[in-house]
C-alpha positions as CSV (number, residue, x, y, z in Angstrom):
1,X,-8.4,-23.5,-95.3
2,X,-5.6,-21.0,-94.9
3,X,-7.3,-18.7,-97.3
4,X,-10.5,-18.7,-95.3
5,X,-8.6,-17.9,-92.1
6,X,-6.7,-15.1,-93.8
7,X,-9.9,-13.6,-95.2
8,X,-11.7,-13.9,-91.8
9,X,-8.8,-12.2,-90.0
10,X,-8.6,-9.4,-92.6
11,X,-12.4,-8.8,-92.3
12,X,-12.1,-8.6,-88.5
13,X,-9.3,-6.1,-88.8
14,X,-11.4,-4.0,-91.2
15,X,-14.4,-4.2,-89.0
16,X,-12.3,-3.2,-85.9
17,X,-10.8,-0.2,-87.8
18,X,-14.3,1.0,-89.0
19,X,-15.6,0.7,-85.4
20,X,-12.7,2.7,-84.1
21,X,-13.3,5.4,-86.6
22,X,-17.0,5.5,-85.7
23,X,-16.1,5.8,-81.9
24,X,-13.6,8.6,-82.6
25,X,-16.2,10.5,-84.6
26,X,-18.7,10.0,-81.8
27,X,-16.6,11.4,-79.1
28,X,-15.1,14.3,-81.2
29,X,-15.8,17.8,-79.7
30,X,-18.8,19.5,-81.2
31,X,-17.4,23.0,-80.6
32,X,-14.0,24.6,-80.3
33,X,-13.1,25.6,-76.7
34,X,-10.0,27.0,-75.1
35,X,-8.7,27.8,-71.6
36,X,-7.8,31.4,-72.3
37,X,-9.0,33.7,-69.5
38,X,-8.9,37.3,-68.4
39,X,-7.6,38.2,-65.0
40,X,-10.4,39.5,-62.7
41,X,-9.8,42.1,-60.1
42,X,-12.2,42.0,-57.2
43,X,-10.4,45.1,-55.8
44,X,-11.8,47.1,-58.8
45,X,-15.3,46.4,-57.4
46,X,-14.5,48.2,-54.2
47,X,-15.6,51.5,-55.8
48,X,-19.0,49.9,-56.6
49,X,-19.2,48.6,-53.0
50,X,-18.5,52.1,-51.6
51,X,-21.3,53.6,-53.8
52,X,-23.8,50.9,-52.8
53,X,-22.7,51.2,-49.1
54,X,-22.8,47.4,-48.8
55,X,-19.9,45.2,-47.9
56,X,-20.7,42.8,-50.8
57,X,-19.0,42.1,-54.1
58,X,-21.0,40.3,-56.7
59,X,-19.0,38.1,-59.2
60,X,-21.0,37.7,-62.4
61,X,-21.2,34.4,-64.2
62,X,-18.6,35.7,-66.7
63,X,-16.2,36.6,-63.9
64,X,-16.7,33.3,-62.3
65,X,-16.1,31.6,-65.7
66,X,-12.8,33.5,-66.0
67,X,-11.8,32.6,-62.5
68,X,-12.5,28.9,-62.9
69,X,-10.9,28.8,-66.4
70,X,-7.7,30.1,-64.8
71,X,-7.8,27.3,-62.2
72,X,-8.6,24.6,-64.9
73,X,-5.7,25.9,-67.0
74,X,-3.3,25.5,-64.2
75,X,-4.7,21.9,-63.6
76,X,-5.0,20.9,-67.2
77,X,-3.1,17.6,-66.9
78,X,-5.7,15.0,-65.9
79,X,-5.4,11.4,-64.8
80,X,-5.2,8.5,-67.3
81,X,-3.3,10.5,-70.0
82,X,-6.0,13.1,-70.5
83,X,-5.2,16.8,-71.1
84,X,-7.8,19.5,-70.8
85,X,-7.8,21.8,-73.8
86,X,-10.8,24.0,-73.4
87,X,-13.9,24.7,-71.2
88,X,-17.1,26.8,-71.3
89,X,-18.7,27.0,-67.9
90,X,-22.3,27.8,-66.8
91,X,-22.9,28.8,-63.2
92,X,-26.1,27.5,-61.7
93,X,-26.0,28.4,-58.0
94,X,-23.4,26.1,-56.3
95,X,-23.3,23.9,-59.4
96,X,-21.1,24.5,-62.5
97,X,-22.0,22.8,-65.7
98,X,-19.1,22.7,-68.1
99,X,-18.6,21.7,-71.7
100,X,-15.0,20.6,-71.9
101,X,-12.6,19.5,-74.6
102,X,-10.0,17.0,-73.6
103,X,-7.4,15.1,-75.5
104,X,-6.5,11.5,-74.7
105,X,-2.9,10.5,-75.0
106,X,-2.2,13.6,-77.1
107,X,-4.1,12.0,-80.0
108,X,-7.8,11.7,-79.6
109,X,-9.9,14.8,-79.1
110,X,-13.0,14.3,-76.9
111,X,-15.9,16.6,-76.1
112,X,-17.4,16.0,-72.7
113,X,-19.8,17.5,-70.3
114,X,-18.6,17.8,-66.7
115,X,-20.4,18.8,-63.5
116,X,-18.7,20.5,-60.6
117,X,-19.9,21.8,-57.2
118,X,-18.7,25.0,-55.6
119,X,-18.3,25.3,-51.8
120,X,-17.0,27.9,-49.5
121,X,-14.4,26.5,-47.1
122,X,-12.7,29.5,-45.6
123,X,-10.4,30.9,-46.9
124,X,-10.9,29.0,-50.2
125,X,-13.6,28.5,-52.8
126,X,-13.5,24.8,-53.5
127,X,-14.4,23.3,-56.9
128,X,-15.3,19.6,-56.6
129,X,-15.7,17.4,-59.7
130,X,-19.0,15.4,-59.6
131,X,-19.3,13.6,-62.9
132,X,-18.4,13.6,-66.5
133,X,-20.3,12.3,-69.5
134,X,-19.6,12.0,-73.2
135,X,-22.7,12.7,-75.2
136,X,-25.3,10.6,-73.3
137,X,-22.8,8.2,-71.8
138,X,-21.8,8.6,-68.2
139,X,-18.2,7.9,-67.5
140,X,-17.4,5.8,-64.4
141,X,-15.9,8.1,-61.8
142,X,-12.8,5.8,-61.6
143,X,-12.0,6.7,-65.2
144,X,-11.9,10.4,-64.7
145,X,-12.0,11.8,-61.2
146,X,-10.4,15.2,-60.7
147,X,-8.9,16.3,-57.4
148,X,-10.7,19.2,-55.7
149,X,-9.3,22.6,-56.8
150,X,-9.0,25.4,-54.3
151,X,-9.2,29.1,-55.2
152,X,-7.8,31.5,-52.5
153,X,-10.3,34.3,-52.9
154,X,-8.6,36.4,-50.2
155,X,-5.6,36.8,-52.6
156,X,-7.8,38.9,-54.9
157,X,-8.6,41.4,-52.2
158,X,-6.7,44.3,-50.6
159,X,-4.9,43.4,-47.3
160,X,-7.3,45.2,-45.0
161,X,-10.5,43.5,-46.3
162,X,-11.4,39.9,-45.4
163,X,-14.2,37.6,-46.5
164,X,-17.1,37.0,-44.1
165,X,-19.1,34.6,-46.3
166,X,-19.7,33.5,-49.8
167,X,-23.3,33.0,-51.1
168,X,-24.0,31.2,-54.4
169,X,-26.8,32.8,-56.4
170,X,-28.3,31.5,-59.7
171,X,-25.9,33.3,-62.0
172,X,-23.5,35.0,-59.6
173,X,-21.5,34.6,-56.5
174,X,-21.9,37.1,-53.7
175,X,-18.8,37.6,-51.6
176,X,-19.7,39.2,-48.3
177,X,-16.7,41.2,-47.0
178,X,-15.6,42.3,-43.6
179,X,-13.3,45.3,-42.9
180,X,-10.0,45.3,-41.1
181,X,-9.2,41.6,-41.2
């Protein structure tokens, strides 16, 4: 009798270990991502603005990607022992689709897909987390809900120029400026 119980317990432990390994393989990131970014300087675009004679600055998808990566890097510690290690962002109007690599409890790497919305709430560009999924599995929002991140766009501009409005285009953000703030 004791031998049967021992064998059954041993089998259960082996099955649990195999299931754990399968789950870890399933959630493992499919590509290597990082949070390295390049500083963007909206003020450098002032020359382009003068040549076009419009008070607009267009931030490309790559520039928005760098701007958002900078913010994500400074907010990389997430709730429930998650740490963000990398992101690749795709701008789609006021939505941002992001492939992200996170690590849970500094041990288990996880590849996820997160959706964010962008909104202009003067004087900040606000990034709001909408949802996260791992492969085809939607995470409950209570498991991983990120606090809104605010980007003070005015801090990237010279002192005498203000922001009138921000328009979200398909693959860019148009920052409409006003002189002599």
